C-alpha positions in Angstrom: 22.2 10.7 9.3 21.9 7.9 11.9 19.1 5.8 13.1 20.0 6.6 16.7 19.6 10.3 16.0 16.4 9.7 14.2 14.7 8.6 17.4 15.9 11.6 19.3 14.0 14.0 17.0 10.5 14.3 15.8 7.7 12.8 17.8 8.0 9.1 18.4 4.5 8.6 20.0 2.9 10.0 16.9 5.1 7.8 14.7 4.1 4.7 16.7 0.5 5.7 16.7 0.5 6.3 13.0 2.1 2.8 12.5 -0.6 1.1 14.6 -3.4 3.0 12.9 -2.2 2.0 9.5 -1.3 -1.5 10.7 -4.8 -2.3 12.0 -6.5 -0.5 9.2 -4.5 -2.5 6.6 -5.4 -5.7 8.4 -9.1 -4.9 8.1 -8.7 -3.6 4.5 -7.6 -7.1 3.3 -9.8 -9.1 5.6 -11.8 -10.3 2.5 -8.6 -11.7 1.0 -7.7 -13.6 4.1 -11.2 -15.1 4.4 -11.8 -15.2 0.6 -11.3 -18.9 0.2 -14.0 -19.7 2.8 -16.4 -17.1 1.4 -15.8 -18.3 -2.2 -16.6 -21.9 -1.1 -19.7 -20.9 0.8 -21.1 -18.8 -2.1 -19.7 -21.0 -5.0 -17.9 -18.2 -6.8 -16.3 -18.3 -10.2 -12.6 -17.3 -10.7 -13.7 -13.8 -12.0 -16.0 -13.3 -9.0 -13.2 -14.3 -6.6 -11.0 -11.7 -8.2 -13.7 -9.0 -7.9 -14.5 -9.9 -4.3 -11.0 -9.3 -3.1 -10.5 -6.3 -5.4 -13.5 -4.3 -4.3 -12.1 -3.1 -0.9 -8.9 -2.0 -2.8 -11.1 0.1 -5.1 -12.9 1.7 -2.2 -9.6 2.6 -0.6 -8.3 4.1 -3.8 -11.3 6.3 -4.3 -11.3 7.5 -0.7 -7.6 8.2 -0.3 -7.7 11.6 -2.2 -10.5 13.1 -0.1 -9.0 11.8 3.2 -5.6 13.2 2.3 -7.2 16.5 1.5 -9.1 16.5 4.8 -6.0 15.6 6.7 -4.2 18.5 5.2 -7.0 20.9 6.1 -8.3 19.6 9.5 -5.3 17.6 10.8 -4.4 14.0 10.6 -5.4 13.1 14.1 -9.0 14.2 13.7 -9.4 12.5 10.4 -7.7 9.3 11.7 -10.2 9.0 14.6 -13.2 9.6 12.2 -11.8 7.0 9.8 -11.5 4.3 12.5 -15.0 4.9 13.8 -16.4 4.6 10.3 -14.4 1.4 9.7 -16.5 -0.2 12.4 -19.6 -0.1 10.2 -18.6 -2.7 7.6 -17.2 -4.9 10.3 -20.5 -5.0 12.1 -22.2 -5.6 8.8 -19.9 -8.5 7.9 -20.3 -10.0 11.4 -24.1 -9.8 11.8 -25.8 -9.5 8.4 -23.7 -10.3 5.3 -24.6 -13.6 3.6 -24.6 -12.9 -0.2 -22.3 -11.8 -2.9 -23.9 -8.3 -3.4 -23.6 -7.7 0.3 -20.0 -8.8 0.2 -19.3 -6.4 -2.6 -21.0 -3.5 -0.7 -19.3 -4.0 2.7 -16.1 -4.6 0.8 -16.3 -1.2 -0.7 -16.8 0.3 2.8 -13.7 -1.5 4.0 -11.9 0.9 1.7 -12.3 3.5 4.5 -9.6 1.5 6.3 -7.4 1.4 3.1 -7.7 5.2 2.9 -5.9 5.5 6.3 -2.7 5.5 4.2 -3.3 9.2 3.2 -3.6 10.2 6.8 -1.0 8.1 8.7 2.0 8.8 6.6 1.8 12.6 6.5 0.8 12.7 10.2 4.1 10.9 11.1 6.4 12.4 8.5 5.6 16.1 9.1 7.4 15.8 12.5 10.7 15.0 10.8 13.2 17.1 8.7 13.8 16.3 5.0 16.7 14.0 5.5 14.7 11.7 7.8 11.3 11.9 6.0 11.8 8.8 3.9 12.6 6.7 7.0 9.6 8.1 8.9 7.3 7.3 6.0 8.8 3.9 5.7 8.2 3.1 9.4 4.7 4.4 9.4 4.1 2.7 6.0 5.3 -0.6 7.4 1.9 -0.8 8.8 1.0 -2.8 5.7 2.4 -5.6 7.9 -1.2 -5.7 9.2 -1.7 -8.0 6.3 0.3 -10.6 8.3 -2.3 -10.5 11.1 -5.1 -11.0 8.6 -3.5 -13.9 6.7 -2.2 -15.6 9.9 -5.3 -15.4 12.0 -8.1 -14.9 9.5 -8.1 -18.4 8.0 -7.7 -20.1 11.4 -10.6 -18.1 13.0 -12.8 -18.6 9.9 -12.2 -22.4 10.1 -12.9 -22.4 13.8 -15.8 -20.0 14.1 -17.0 -19.2 10.6 -16.0 -16.4 8.3 -18.6 -14.0 9.6 -17.1 -14.1 13.1 -13.8 -12.9 11.8 -15.3 -9.5 11.1 -16.7 -9.2 14.6 -13.4 -10.3 16.2 -11.5 -7.6 14.2 -13.5 -4.9 16.1 -11.5 -5.7 19.3 -8.0 -4.7 18.1 -9.5 -1.8 16.2 -11.0 -0.4 19.4 -7.7 -0.8 21.2 -5.7 1.1 18.5 -8.4 3.8 18.5 -7.8 4.5 22.2 -4.0 4.5 21.7 -4.3 6.9 18.8 -6.6 9.3 20.7 -4.2 9.4 23.6 -0.8 9.6 21.9 -1.1 10.9 18.3 -0.5 14.6 17.8 -0.5 16.9 14.8 2.8 18.7 14.1 2.2 22.4 15.1 4.9 23.7 12.7 3.7 21.7 9.6 3.3 23.7 6.4 -0.1 23.1 5.0 -1.8 24.6 1.9 -4.1 27.6 2.7 -6.1 27.6 -0.5 -7.7 24.9 -2.5 -6.5 26.5 -5.7 -2.9 25.7 -4.7 -3.6 22.1 -5.4 -4.1 22.7 -9.1 -0.4 22.9 -9.7 0.0 19.4 -8.2 -2.3 17.9 -10.9 -0.5 19.8 -13.6 2.9 18.3 -12.8 3.8 15.2 -14.7 5.8 13.9 -11.7 2.5 13.5 -9.9 1.3 11.0 -12.5 4.6 9.3 -13.0 4.8 8.6 -9.2 1.2 7.5 -9.3 2.0 5.0 -12.0 5.1 3.7 -10.1 3.1 3.3 -6.9 0.2 1.6 -8.7 2.7 -1.1 -9.5 4.7 -1.3 -6.3 1.9 -0.9 -3.7 -0.8 -2.1 -6.1 1.2 -5.2 -6.7 1.8 -5.7 -3.0 -1.8 -5.3 -1.9 -3.3 -7.0 -5.0 -1.1 -10.1 -4.7 -1.7 -10.1 -0.9 -5.5 -10.3 -1.5 -5.3 -13.0 -4.2 -2.4 -15.3 -3.3 -4.4 -17.5 -1.0 -6.8 -18.2 -3.9 -3.8 -18.7 -6.2 -2.1 -21.2 -3.9 -5.4 -23.1 -3.5 -6.3 -23.2 -7.2 -2.8 -23.7 -8.7 -1.2 -26.0 -6.1 -4.1 -27.5 -4.2 -2.9 -26.5 -0.7 -5.4 -26.3 2.1 -6.9 -22.9 3.1 -4.9 -22.5 6.3 -1.6 -23.4 4.7 -2.3 -21.0 1.9 -2.8 -18.3 4.5 0.5 -19.2 6.2 2.3 -19.0 2.9 0.9 -15.5 2.3 1.8 -14.5 5.9 5.4 -15.5 5.4 5.7 -13.7 2.1 3.9 -10.5 3.2 5.9 -10.2 6.4 9.1 -10.1 4.4 7.7 -7.5 2.1 6.5 -5.3 4.9 9.9 -5.3 6.6 11.4 -4.2 3.3 9.4 -1.0 3.2 11.3 1.1 5.8 14.5 -0.3 4.4 13.5 1.2 1.0 12.8 4.5 2.6 16.1 4.5 4.5 18.1 3.6 1.4 16.3 6.2 -0.5 17.3 8.8 2.1 21.0 7.8 1.8 21.2 7.4 -1.9 18.7 8.1 -4.7 15.0 7.1 -4.5 14.7 7.0 -8.2 17.8 4.9 -8.7 16.5 2.5 -6.1 13.1 2.2 -7.8 14.8 1.4 -11.1 16.7 -1.6 -9.8 13.8 -2.8 -7.6 11.4 -2.8 -10.5 13.9 -4.8 -12.6 14.0 -7.4 -9.9 10.2 -7.5 -9.6 9.8 -7.8 -13.4 12.1 -10.8 -13.5 10.6 -12.6 -10.5 7.0 -12.2 -11.7 7.9 -13.3 -15.2 9.3 -16.5 -13.8 6.2 -17.0 -11.5 4.1 -16.8 -14.7 5.8 -19.9 -16.0 4.0 -21.6 -13.0 6.9 -23.6 -11.7 6.6 -26.1 -8.8 5.5 -24.6 -5.5 9.1 -25.0 -4.1 10.2 -22.6 -6.8 7.2 -20.3 -7.0 7.2 -19.6 -3.3 10.7 -18.1 -3.1 10.1 -16.2 -6.4 7.0 -14.6 -4.8 9.0 -13.8 -1.7 11.5 -12.0 -3.8 8.7 -10.1 -5.6 7.4 -8.9 -2.3 10.8 -7.8 -1.1 11.3 -5.8 -4.3 7.8 -4.3 -4.2 7.9 -3.6 -0.4 11.2 -1.7 -0.7 9.9 0.1 -3.8 6.9 1.4 -1.7 9.3 3.1 0.7 11.5 4.4 -2.1 8.6 5.9 -4.0 7.6 8.1 -1.1 11.1 9.1 -0.4 11.4 10.3 -4.0 8.1 12.1 -3.6 9.4 14.0 -0.6 12.1 15.4 -2.9 9.6 16.8 -5.3 6.8 17.9 -3.1 6.8 19.6 0.3 3.8 21.8 0.9 1.2 19.5 -0.6 2.6 16.2 0.8 -0.8 15.2 2.2 -2.7 15.7 -1.1 0.1 14.1 -3.2 0.1 11.1 -0.7 -3.6 10.8 -1.3 -3.3 11.0 -5.1 -0.4 8.5 -5.3 -2.0 6.3 -2.7 -5.2 6.3 -4.7 -3.2 5.1 -7.8 -1.7 2.4 -5.6 -5.2 1.3 -4.7 -6.3 1.3 -8.3 -3.4 -0.9 -9.2 -4.4 -3.3 -6.4 -7.9 -3.4 -7.7 -6.9 -4.3 -11.3 -4.3 -7.0 -10.4 -6.7 -9.5 -8.8 -9.2 -9.0 -11.6 -6.5 -9.5 -14.2 -5.4 -12.8 -12.6 -9.0 -13.9 -12.0 -10.2 -13.1 -15.6 -7.2 -14.6 -17.3 -7.6 -17.7 -15.2 -11.3 -17.9 -16.3 -10.5 -17.2 -20.0 -7.4 -19.3 -20.5 -7.6 -21.7 -17.5 -4.1 -20.5 -16.6 -2.5 -17.8 -14.5 0.4 -17.5 -16.9 -0.8 -14.6 -19.0 -2.0 -12.6 -16.1 1.4 -12.7 -14.4 3.2 -11.9 -17.7 0.9 -8.9 -18.3 1.7 -7.5 -14.9 5.5 -8.1 -15.3 5.4 -6.4 -18.8 3.7 -3.3 -17.2 6.5 -3.2 -14.6 9.1 -3.3 -17.4 7.4 -0.2 -18.9 7.8 1.6 -15.5 11.5 0.8 -15.6 11.8 2.7 -18.8 9.9 5.7 -17.4 12.0 5.8 -14.2 15.2 5.9 -16.3 13.7 8.7 -18.4 12.8 10.7 -15.3 16.3 10.1 -13.9 17.9 11.6 -17.0 15.6 14.6 -16.9 16.3 15.2 -13.2 20.0 15.0 -13.8 19.8 17.5 -16.7 17.7 19.9 -14.6 20.3 19.8 -11.8 23.1 20.6 -14.2 21.2 23.5 -15.7 20.5 24.9 -12.2 24.1 24.5 -11.2 25.2 26.4 -14.4 22.7 29.2 -13.6 24.0 29.5 -10.1 27.6 29.7 -11.3 26.7 32.3 -13.9 24.8 34.4 -11.4 27.8 34.4 -9.0 30.4 35.4 -11.6 31.4 39.1 -11.1 30.6 41.4 -13.9 
């Protein structure tokens, strides 16, 4: 397997279109996080309300990922992607022209979840064009669209400071429309993709424990990634007293590194073992977040958070490489289920940090609770590895027994 050969097979225009669709959608999905410090100041929000504000879009994305994954399986990823981008324009217009209260922010934030649900459409649309040995890399490249966060955190605070936070929603319509045109022109559904023909076939997916284990793993890797992305600007402002634009720049730097790590995680998962990679990446994320919970000086906290995002970003790619080993026919639905779990993780994380900050006047226990949960996942990954190895040995023995002449 070589990267050079990878670009000679499959369908590169669809891969690029899927990346752009996910990229711009992810930017819009976390737009409340990038402008959250301005909105919180304007509305005078408490720590808990800040956490809820940036978490609501993640919840909306989590709840919508399963139906969008199902619809993409049934009707095609291109059609559902186009519909998703058109519907995403609704909360952007609302935030630009009408929103000026906390309840309105919560409501339009939930609708921004439509953009977050693009995950369940973009990844299967791109990966179905590639054979098994390249699927992890294809998903990693398309999934690197979470780098859209960089656009939000880099430009959002600056535009909000110059024109007001409402204007940021209106300006986001411009790149969304451009990507919509590109997607319409170049994206294409794979004509040979294997898709489920009956809804009842999906029942077996829900009965497999691997579905729920991967959902838990992704709720920590992606949930940690998007949850921290949404909340870190508030954390830097509250904990270290940096200004709003500088806080956004810190988040941009950290998220960019984590986004670049995602395709690397998929690539390494293709070459080695996705589960083994997840095991070591989670150990790294546990250690880094535990140390962040000590609340060291900014000069120490910043590189620790950078390491956290590198570990979580690579784990995002590794999780879906591992999923491709367990699921083939139902990849769209499984992507939706696991993606929804990732969204739920991203919903709880800002709320955990916000509530512990309000209850204890410290972020320490919030970070430690998250790191302890990641440590639990390390144990479950190790257990799944042993079970998979045992099943492979049993299958090999059965094959040997069947081939012995009688």
